[in-house]
C-alpha positions, -999 to +999 in steps of 0.1 A: +000+000+000+014+034-010+018+063+015-010+082-003-033+052+002-023+049+039-031+086+043-066+081+028-072+051+051-061+071+081-083+100+071-113+078+068-106+061+102-102+095+119-133+109+102-154+078+112-143+081+148-149+118+151-182+115+133-194+090+159-180+111+187-200+141+175-232+123+167-231+103+199-226+135+220-191+127+232-178+158+214-203+185+222-213+215+200-188+243+203-159+221+214-126+225+197-109+199+175-072+207+174-051+190+147-020+183+168-040+169+197-060+146+174-029+135+155-013+125+189-045+108+200-047+087+168-010+082+163-010+098+128+004+129+112-016+161+109-023+155+072-050+127+077-065+147+106-068+178+084-084+157+056-108+141+081-119+176+093-125+186+057-148+155+053-167+165+084-170+201+073-185+189+040-211+169+061-219+200+080-207+187+114-177+210+120-167+245+111-130+250+101-111+278+117-076+292+108-045+279+125-052+242+123-084+236+144-121+233+140-153+237+161-180+211+164-210+228+148-241+237+168-273+231+147-298+260+150-336+256+150-335+270+114-310+242+104-334+216+118-364+232+101-346+231+068-338+194+074-374+186+082-386+203+051-363+183+028-370+151+047-407+156+043-403+155+005-376+128+001-384+103+029-420+095+021-409+088-014-381+065-001-405+045+021-430+042-007-404+029-031-390+005-004-425-009+001-428-015-037-393-027-045-378-044-015-363-079-017-362-105+009-325-100+018-331-062+021-362-067+043-341-090+065-315-063+069-342-038+078-355-062+104-320-067+120-316-029+123-351-027+140-343-055+164-310-039+174-328-005+179-354-022+200-328-040+221-310-007+227-342+011+237-352-016+261-317-016+277-318+022+279-287+023+257-292+055+236-261+051+215-270+016+203-306+026+198-299+058+179-272+043+157-296+014+148-324+039+141-301+058+117-292+024+101-330+017+097-334+048+076-303+040+055-315+005+047-348+020+036-329+041+011-311+010-002-344-008-005-358+021-026-334+012-054-332+047-067-296+059-071-305+096-074-325+095-043-297+077-025-272+104-036-295+132-023-301+114+010-263+107+014-257+145+017-282+145+047-269+113+063-250+129+092-276+156+098-304+130+099-285+109+124-278+140+145-315+149+145-325+115+157-304+120+188-322+152+199-347+136+222-347+107+247-379+088+238-362+059+223-391+035+226-414+060+208-391+060+178-388+022+179-426+019+179-429+041+149-402+022+131-421-010+137-452+004+120-430+015+091-414-019+089-449-035+088-461-013+060-430-020+040-431-057+045-468-057+035-459-037+004-484-010+014-468+019-003-495+045+005-494+036+042-456+036+043-454+071+028-480+085+051-463+069+082-430+084+071-444+119+069-461+114+103-428+101+117-410+133+107-437+154+124-435+132+155-397+135+156-400+173+154-425+174+182-404+151+204-373+172+197-390+205+205-404+190+237-369+178+247-353+212+241-381+229+261-375+205+290-337+212+289-343+250+290-367+246+319-342+225+338-315+251+332-337+279+344-346+259+375-310+252+383-302+289+379-330+299+402-318+274+429-282+287+425-294+323+429-312+315+462-281+299+477 
């Protein structure tokens, strides 16, 4: 393997790890990603780290800054509203096509993602549940067998996974995915499309409720601290 190929391999490895760390909440919005520190952590030169950060910038997960560092991006309500609008167009189509075109092996892959998601939700393991929930959506795209749709959704992949992590009602998401799986397995395209649209609306409501609860908790903590 050439040095250039090794650099690409290292860049992919670093990007994959950082992506998971950001989307799983290990690296919080606003935190710095410093090239020299990451290079030391992964045992690589700065070049693959720099390339990895460029990959994540293209995915909308980090913002590059001068002097060899980056910041984990904080998604705004407007960012999420934009994402919901695009999902509301593309995902119902994906689920409809998946219902019409799925094959047995693809349906089995979708079932495995759902079962892993369900196990994570029951075990109160949010990382496993959320990763499996994102996998569920990705398998649906594969089942749609529409290359252009897949390309369009690929650009949203990281943002979609991030949005799925913005509330804690894991069992609620799993229940909705079970309904979607049933519609797909029964080749009920109309129901699959309608459920997909309702799923996006439900996710937005859960996300907004979660954000409201966090703000209320922060205000309550501030009030307690002020009285001390």
